[in-house]
Structure formats: structure tokens, C-alpha cells
N, C-alpha and C positions, 0 to 999 in steps of 0.2 A: 521032337518032331511032331508029336501028337497034338500040339497046340496050333498047328497050321490050319487056318480056316479060309484064308483068302490068298489071292494071287493078283499081281499086277504084271502084265506082259508088255514087253517092248520089242518091236520088230522094225529093224532098219538094216539095210545092207552095208552100212558103214560102222565098223566096230568102234571107231572113235565117238560117234554119236551115241552109241549104246553105253559106252563108258561114262560119258557126260551125264546121260540120263540116270545111270546108276548112282553117281555121286549126288545128284540132285534129289533123287527119290529116297535115298537112305535117310535124308533129313525129315522126310514126310511120312514114311511108312513105318508102322509098328512091326519090328522084326520078329517078335515072338509069335505073332499070329499071321503074318503076311510074308509070302515069298515073292521076290521080284525076279522074273526070268527074262532073259535076253536072247533074241534070235536074229540071225542074218538072213534066214530063209523062211519065207511065209508058210511054205508047205510044212516044214518042221514045226513051226509055231502052232499051226492048226492041229496037228497030231498031239502036241503037248497040251493044248487047251482041252482037247477031247479027253485026254488022260486025267487031267486035273479035275474036270467035272465028274468023271467016273469015280474019282476018289473023294467026291463031295467037297472039293475046294472051290469056293466061289471066286470067279474072276471079277474083280471090282471094276477094272477098266483095262483097255488095251491102247497103247500108244503105237501108232503105225506110220511109217513113211509112205509116200506115194510111189516113188520110183524104186522098184525092187526086182530081183530076178524071179522068174517063174510066174509071177502075177503081180499086178500093181496093187496099191493100197485100197483102191475102190473095190476091186474084185475080191480082195482079202476080206474086207468088211462085209460085203454082200454075202460071201460064202458063210461067214460066221453068224451073221444076222439070221440067215435061213435056219441055222442050227440052234442058235441062242438069241431069240428076239430081244431079250432084255439087256444083253451085253452092251456096255458103253465103250465108245471109241473116240479117241483124240487123234487127229491126223497132224503130224509134225513134218512139214515138208517145205522144200524150197522149189519144188518142180511141179506141184499139182496145179492143174489149170482151174480157173474159177468155175468153169462149166462142171468139171468132175466134182468139185467140192459142193457147189450149189445143188447138184443132183442128189448127193448124199444127204445134205441138210434137208432138202425138200422131201426126201423119202424117209426122214426121221431116223437116219442111220448113223449120224455123226453128232457127237456132243459139241465138238469144237474143232476149229482149224487153227494151228499155231504155225507161223512162218519160221523157217530157218534163216538165219540164226535167231534163236528165241531168247527172250528175257526170262530168267528163272522165275521172277515174280509173276509173269503172265501165265506160265505153266502151272505154278502153284494155285493161282486164282481159278483156273479151269478145273484142276483136280479138287480143290476145296468145294467148288460148286457141285461137282459130281457127288462128293461125300454128303454135303448138306441135303441135296435132293434125295439121295438114297435113304438117309436116316430120318428124314422128316415125313416120308411117304408111308402110308399105312395100307 
């Protein structure tokens, strides 16, 4: 467990979506160093992210749905961006309006929007882009 340095967080109120993300992300993420965590409640996810950062585990990116209980995806992203300005977010949703997505993009809070149902290759391309930008910046 000492090798864990990174985390990927997935937040969606649909457990089936989280399960599909889990299957797809396990092909992409290095399990020795990276934990992938899944949440159906955005408030619980925020508390977990705070705990991870306290433990010096870097959250590489967060995949978040728009329509969720307690707060929507845009509110979730804005809350976390206030705490962690460099955190990267991917919105994966079938219900987010273009206005909400455009506002997040214009405010530089969203890396990408992927519509549900998504193509695994499209999701990988977005994730790969995040990794490339992360590791080529100095």
C-alpha cells in the first residue's frame, strides 16, 4: 500500500456506470501506484478527495456525472476547483446542458465533456491527453 501515489476518482449516481468505468480504467491505470475510487454521492467524494490529498496522494483526474443527488456536476467541480485549482475534471453525462458545460470550459474548469453512452476509445483519448499534458509540463 506504500506505493500508492495517485488516485483517479469517478462520481456518478448510477452504480452500473461506475462499474463500466472501473472495467475500462483498469486497462489504463497502473494498479501499483494508482487507486481508482468510485462514489455515488458527490459529498462523500469531496471528503474522500480531501483525505487523499492529506495523505499526499495526488488526484490525477476526476470523472463526474452532471445529474447527481445533493449537488450537480458543475457545483461539484466548482467546489473542488476552489480547493484544488490544478485538479483535472472530465464530465461524463447524458443530461448536462450545453450552457453548463460551456460555462465550465470557459472558466477553465473542465478538461473535456464526454456524452453518455460513450465510446471507450473517446474516453481513453481524453485521459491520454491529460497524462501527456501533465507529464510534458515543467
